C-alpha positions in Angstrom: -67.1 52.8 -1.7 -70.2 54.9 -2.3 -70.1 54.5 -6.1 -73.5 54.1 -7.9 -73.4 52.3 -11.2 -76.7 52.8 -13.1 -76.8 49.9 -15.5 -75.5 46.3 -15.6 -72.3 44.4 -15.6 -71.9 41.6 -18.3 -69.4 38.8 -17.9 -69.3 36.5 -20.9 -66.8 33.6 -21.6 -64.1 34.7 -19.2 -62.0 33.4 -16.3 -60.7 34.9 -13.1 -63.0 37.9 -12.7 -63.6 39.8 -9.4 -66.4 42.3 -8.9 -66.2 43.8 -5.5 -66.6 47.0 -3.5 -69.0 48.8 -1.3 -71.0 50.4 -4.1 -74.5 50.1 -5.6 -75.6 48.7 -8.9 -78.8 50.5 -9.6 -81.3 48.8 -12.0 -84.0 51.4 -11.6 -83.0 53.1 -14.8 -84.5 50.2 -16.8 -88.2 49.9 -17.6 -90.1 47.0 -16.1 -89.4 43.6 -17.7 -93.2 43.2 -18.4 -93.4 43.7 -22.1 -89.8 44.8 -22.3 -86.3 43.2 -21.9 -84.8 41.5 -18.9 -81.6 43.2 -17.8 -79.9 41.5 -14.9 -77.6 43.8 -12.9 -74.8 41.2 -13.1 -75.2 38.8 -15.9 -72.5 36.1 -16.1 -72.5 33.5 -18.9 -70.2 30.6 -19.5 -67.5 31.8 -17.1 -65.3 30.4 -14.3 -63.4 31.5 -11.3 -65.7 34.4 -10.5 -65.7 36.3 -7.2 -68.5 38.8 -6.3 -68.1 40.5 -2.9 -69.6 43.5 -1.1 -72.0 44.8 -3.8 -75.5 46.2 -3.2 -78.0 45.5 -5.9 -80.9 47.9 -6.1 -84.3 47.7 -7.9 -83.6 45.1 -10.6 -86.1 44.7 -13.4 -85.6 40.9 -13.4 -82.8 38.8 -11.8 -80.4 40.9 -9.8 -77.6 38.3 -10.1 -77.9 35.8 -13.0 -75.3 33.1 -13.6 -75.6 30.8 -16.6 -73.2 27.8 -17.1 -70.7 29.3 -14.6 -68.4 27.3 -12.4 -66.2 27.9 -9.4 -68.0 31.0 -8.2 -67.8 32.7 -4.8 -70.5 35.2 -3.8 -70.1 36.9 -0.4 -71.6 39.8 1.5 -74.0 41.0 -1.1 -77.3 42.8 -0.5 -80.2 42.6 -3.0 -83.2 44.9 -2.6 -85.9 44.9 -5.3 -89.6 45.2 -5.1 -90.4 45.3 -8.8 -92.5 42.6 -10.6 -90.3 39.7 -11.6 -87.5 41.1 -9.4 -85.6 37.9 -8.5 -82.6 37.8 -6.3 -79.9 35.2 -7.2 -80.7 32.9 -10.2 -78.2 30.1 -11.0 -78.8 28.3 -14.3 -76.8 25.1 -15.1 -74.0 26.1 -12.7 -71.5 24.2 -10.6 -69.3 24.8 -7.6 -71.1 28.0 -6.5 -70.8 29.2 -2.9 -73.1 32.1 -1.7 -72.7 33.3 1.9 -73.2 36.1 4.4 -75.8 38.0 2.4 -79.2 39.7 2.5 -81.8 39.1 -0.3 -85.1 41.1 -0.4 -87.2 40.4 -3.5 -90.7 40.7 -4.9 -90.3 37.4 -6.8 -88.1 34.3 -6.1 -85.1 35.0 -3.9 -82.6 32.1 -4.1 -83.1 30.0 -7.3 -81.3 27.3 -9.2 -82.3 25.5 -12.5 -81.0 23.4 -15.3 -81.4 25.6 -18.3 -79.0 24.0 -20.7 -77.2 20.7 -21.2 -75.0 21.4 -18.2 -76.1 19.8 -14.8 -76.4 22.0 -11.7 -74.4 20.7 -8.8 -72.2 21.6 -5.8 -74.2 24.7 -5.0 -74.4 26.0 -1.4 -76.3 28.9 0.1 -75.1 29.7 3.6 -75.8 32.4 6.2 -78.3 34.4 4.2 -81.2 36.5 5.4 -84.2 36.4 3.0 -87.3 38.6 2.6 -89.6 37.4 -0.2 -92.7 39.4 -1.1 -94.5 37.1 -3.5 -92.9 33.8 -4.6 -90.4 31.2 -3.3 -87.6 32.1 -0.9 -85.5 29.0 -1.8 -86.3 27.2 -5.0 -85.0 24.4 -7.2 -86.8 24.5 -10.6 -89.2 25.2 -12.2 -86.9 24.4 -15.2 -85.0 21.3 -14.1 -84.2 20.0 -17.7 -85.1 22.9 -20.0 -82.9 21.5 -22.8 -84.6 18.1 -22.6 -81.2 16.3 -22.2 -81.1 12.6 -21.3 -80.0 12.0 -17.7 -80.2 15.6 -16.6 -79.3 15.9 -12.9 -79.4 18.4 -10.1 -77.4 17.3 -7.1 -75.3 18.3 -4.1 -77.4 21.4 -3.3 -77.7 22.9 0.2 -79.5 25.8 2.0 -77.8 26.2 5.4 -78.5 28.7 8.1 -81.0 30.6 6.0 -83.2 33.1 8.0 -86.5 33.8 6.3 -87.6 37.2 7.6 -90.8 37.3 5.5 -92.6 35.0 3.0 -96.0 36.1 1.8 -97.8 33.1 0.4 -95.6 30.6 -1.6 -93.4 27.9 -0.1 -90.3 28.9 1.8 -88.4 26.1 0.0 -89.7 24.4 -3.1 -88.7 21.9 -5.7 -90.5 22.2 -9.0 -89.3 19.3 -11.2 -91.4 20.2 -14.2 -88.8 18.9 -16.8 -88.1 15.5 -15.1 -84.5 15.9 -14.1 -82.9 13.3 -11.7 
């Protein structure tokens, strides 16, 4: 408790990982993503059986928590606070069996997002008991990329947003579906 990690945590091609505590992952050490490089504070790729619990994410330069092709993930009791341009909250790309609960997400850009960004379909994703404050973009979003890899029969299914409290949403939809790539 009380630890401050200035940087990012990268989880690639692994199983059975837990990231927990009462500390802060601070992204303010990174330059703005505009014209630079995106550096998610937790960036998990092609991994399974992940648990993320009790972490505070501060001032991300892009997505605070980014999961790509991950499955069987539990995210609980996290707090995300970022007011930087392109500062998204939780971004799930081509993931399955992901459960996010009991959290607070305050972002400049999109807050709770899921997409199909590869040949893997997004499904069985559930957001529950989350408080959201969105400065600019969507609070709860499916898309914009729904079939980025242009795969035949790409699908997004079994998605839910339950007991979500929107504290603030400036001018974009509270919940939106942008099916720009023609997924089912």
